[in-house]
N, C-alpha and C positions, 0 to 999 in steps of 0.2 A: 790562363785567361787569354782570350783572343782579342780583347779590347785594349786600346791605348788609354793612358791617363787623360782625363778631361772629358771623355765620353761618359754619358750617364750610365751606360752599361758597365763601365769599369767599376764604378762605385757599388753597384748592386752585386757584381761578381765578387768583388773583394770582400764584401760583407758575408757572402755565402762561404768564401774560403775561410774566413775567421771562425765561422761556426764549426768547421771541420778540424780546426787546430786544437791541440791539447793546451792546457793552461800554461805549461812551461814555455811552449812556443809563442803563445800570445804575449807573455811577459817579455820574452827575449826580443821579439819583433818590435814591441812597443819601446823598449829601452834602446834598441839599435836605432830606431827612427829618431828618437829624441836626441841621442848622442850625435847623429849625423847632422841634425839641424843646428845643434850647438857648435859643432866643429866648423861648419861652413854655412852660416846663415844667408849668404848671398847665392847659394846653389839654386839654380832654377827648379830643382826637384823638391825644394823644401815644402811646397804646397802638397805634393804627393806624400811626402814623409809625414806631414801633419795629419793628413787624412788617414793614412795607414795606422798611425799611433792612435788616433781617435777611434777608429773602428775596432782596434784591438781592445782598447779601454772599455768601449761599449759592450763588447762580448764578455770581457772579464766581469764587469759589473752585473751584466744580465745573469751570468751563471752563479755568481756568488751573492748577489744582492748587495754586496759591498766589496771593497778591495782586500778584505781579509788581512789588513795590516801590512801587506807587501807594498813597498814603494813602487810607483810606476816610473821611476827614473833611476 
């Protein structure tokens, strides 16, 4: 991706990236972002991690229609 976080294009490009990931990668990135936010909630990148986790969860839900019983954390 050629855009920095905070630019509108970053969000669009990240959602496109999520569409290309396999399910295991989506679950991994989601869990990693959640853990990073829990480990250091004062990190200035927490907003970006929250967006990444959200976009991964959106793609998982879109593909499965549900989360298939797998925890997102």
